[in-house]
C-alpha positions in Angstrom: 9.3 -28.9 59.6 6.1 -26.8 59.7 6.4 -23.2 60.8 4.4 -22.4 64.0 1.1 -20.8 63.2 1.3 -21.6 59.5 -2.1 -22.3 58.0 -2.3 -25.7 56.4 -6.0 -26.4 55.7 -8.7 -24.5 53.9 -10.8 -24.3 57.0 -7.9 -22.8 59.0 -7.5 -20.1 56.3 -11.2 -19.4 56.2 -11.3 -19.0 60.0 -8.3 -16.6 60.0 -10.1 -14.6 57.3 -13.3 -14.5 59.4 -11.4 -13.3 62.5 -9.8 -10.4 60.5 -13.2 -9.5 58.9 -12.0 -10.6 55.5 -14.6 -13.3 55.0 -16.0 -11.6 51.9 -16.5 -14.1 49.2 -16.1 -12.7 45.7 -18.4 -14.5 43.2 -18.9 -14.1 39.5 -22.0 -12.3 38.5 -22.8 -10.7 35.2 -19.1 -11.0 34.1 -17.7 -9.2 37.2 -16.8 -10.1 40.8 -19.1 -9.0 43.6 -19.5 -9.9 47.3 -23.3 -9.3 47.1 -23.2 -5.7 48.4 -24.2 -4.1 45.2 -20.7 -3.3 44.1 -19.2 -4.9 41.0 -15.4 -5.2 40.3 -13.5 -5.5 37.1 -10.1 -7.2 37.1 -8.4 -3.7 37.1 -10.2 -2.9 40.4 -8.6 -6.0 42.1 -5.3 -7.6 43.0 -4.5 -11.0 44.2 -2.4 -10.6 47.4 -2.1 -14.3 48.3 -2.8 -17.7 46.8 -3.3 -20.9 48.8 -3.4 -24.3 47.2 -4.9 -27.3 48.9 -4.7 -30.9 47.9 -7.3 -33.4 48.9 -6.0 -35.9 51.5 -7.8 -38.9 50.2 -8.7 -37.8 46.6 -6.7 -35.6 44.3 -9.9 -34.4 42.7 -10.7 -32.6 46.0 -8.1 -30.0 45.2 -8.8 -26.2 45.3 -7.2 -22.9 45.4 -8.1 -19.9 47.5 -7.2 -16.5 46.2 -7.0 -13.7 48.7 -8.1 -10.5 46.8 -7.9 -6.8 47.7 -10.1 -4.3 45.8 -9.2 -0.8 45.0 -11.6 0.5 47.6 -9.7 -1.4 50.4 -12.1 -4.4 50.6 -10.3 -7.7 51.2 -12.0 -11.0 50.4 -11.4 -14.3 48.7 -12.6 -16.6 46.0 -12.2 -20.3 45.9 -11.7 -22.3 42.7 -12.0 -26.1 42.9 -9.8 -27.7 40.2 -9.5 -31.1 38.7 -12.6 -33.2 38.2 -14.6 -31.0 40.7 -14.1 -27.6 39.0 -16.9 -25.3 40.0 -16.6 -22.8 37.1 -17.5 -24.2 33.7 -18.2 -21.6 31.1 -19.0 -18.5 33.2 -15.8 -16.6 32.4 -14.4 -17.1 35.9 -11.1 -18.5 34.8 -10.4 -15.8 32.2 -11.5 -13.1 34.6 -9.1 -14.5 37.3 -6.1 -14.5 34.9 -6.7 -10.7 34.3 -6.3 -9.8 38.0 -2.8 -8.6 38.7 -0.8 -10.5 41.4 0.9 -8.7 44.2 1.9 -11.5 46.5 2.2 -10.5 50.2 3.6 -12.3 53.2 1.0 -13.8 55.6 2.4 -11.7 58.4 1.5 -8.5 56.5 -2.1 -9.8 55.9 -3.0 -11.4 59.2 -1.2 -9.3 61.8 
């Protein structure tokens, strides 16, 4: 049985992030993550605080993962990685960069309340 209020779709998670002002998308640029505000982050400046995995309902190649990330300056944002046939990160160093970010998994209640 699904827990009340549990987020089950990518759109639901993105909406919750928007409501909490965490809708900052980290993107790879020049070998680092940025949200486009002029700041660049190395893996040591970041920690993954929650990972969500989504499977495509009609097509397994529609699968993706959303990583909720907190920067050392307190900024919270996310990055989305499509995996399977639809991977959106070929040879830009994204996957290697992501594996260098420490994971400090948190409960959703601590993040969204």
